[in-house]
N, C-alpha and C positions, 0 to 999 in steps of 0.2 A: 503496500499498500503505501502510495508517495504522499508528501506530505500536503496536497491540497486534496486527496482523497480522504485522510483522516482529519485536517479540520472541517470539511463538510461531510461529514459522515453522516448519511439518512439515518443510516438503522442504530443509532445510539442505544444501546444494552442497560437499563438501568439497575442497579445492584445496592445492596443494601450491605455489603462484607463492610466490615470496619478494617481498615490499612491501619497496622502498626507502624513506626518509625522504619523497622525492617524491612519491612514491604515495599514501604514507598521509596526508602534508599535503593530497595533491590532495583525496585521499577524503572529508576531516574538513571541506576549504573547500567541498566541492560539496554532503554533510551540512548544513551551517551554512549556506548561500544559499539549500537545497533547504527546510529548515525557514522560513527568510525569508521566501521566496516563499509557502509554508503560511499563514503568520500574516496574512500581507496580503492574500491570498484569503479566509482566513475573515477578517479583519476587513472586506473589500466584503461578505463575504455576510450579515455581521451587523447589517448598513448595513441590507440589503435587506429582512432577516427576522428572526423571533423568535432570541436563542441560544440552543439547548437542548441546547450540548456542553459536556462536561464542561474545566475547566480542567486543562493539563498540567502535571505537579509542575516546577516550578522547581530544577534541578539543582543542588546546594550542591558549592563548590570541593572539599569532603572526597569527595563522591560522585564526582567526576569523577577525582581523585587515585587512591582506592578501583578505580574502571573501568581507570586505566594502571596498577596494580598487578594487577588479574585477568589483564589482558593480558601482563602480564610471565610469571607464572606458567605461561599457555595457552604462549607460544613458546620456555620453558622444556623442557617438557616433548614437543616436538615434536623430530623426528629429521631435524635441519637442519645444514651444515656451521658450522664456527667462524664463516667471514665472515659468514652469512647471519644466524646469531645475535648478532652483534655491529651488524649492520645495523637489526636490529629493535632493539637494546639501546638505540640511538643513537637512533634515529626516538621511542624510548619516551620517552625523555631527553629530547628535545628538546621532547614535548606533556607531560611534568610542568613543565620549564622554563615554560611558555606558559601554562599551566593555573596556575601561582603568578604571574605576571606578573600575571596579570589579577587576581588575589586580591589582591594587594601593591597595584594601582592603586585596587583598591574601596575598600580600606581606607584609603591615600594622600584618597578623595575624602570617606570620610565623615569622616576627621580634620577635612578643610578644612571642610567642610560644618558640624561641633560646633562650631569654633575662629569661626566667623563668624555663629552662629547660625543656619544654614539646613538644620540638622536635619529630615527629613521629617517 
């Protein structure tokens, strides 16, 4: 399934499954590794034939944090018990922390490159 089909998936399946931190992180990790594999496959294909695909938009830190906020609102609107809500809140908090770590790491790399005159 490509990104466009995923975003516009007409047959969304409802689920009442409660995801814990490990399941959410596993889903995120699997998605990330799938993207890496897809990128490698696309690169190999582009070596063999002319690339006529469109470039995928690079997600910003602000967009990623906004997506987590949307998920927070989604889970608040669900009819789940307090323990499940707490699990969701913790998982989303962990995602926010990871995104902020990546953002801070990126800023530090840019600062170091600028300090040494290595900026792109």
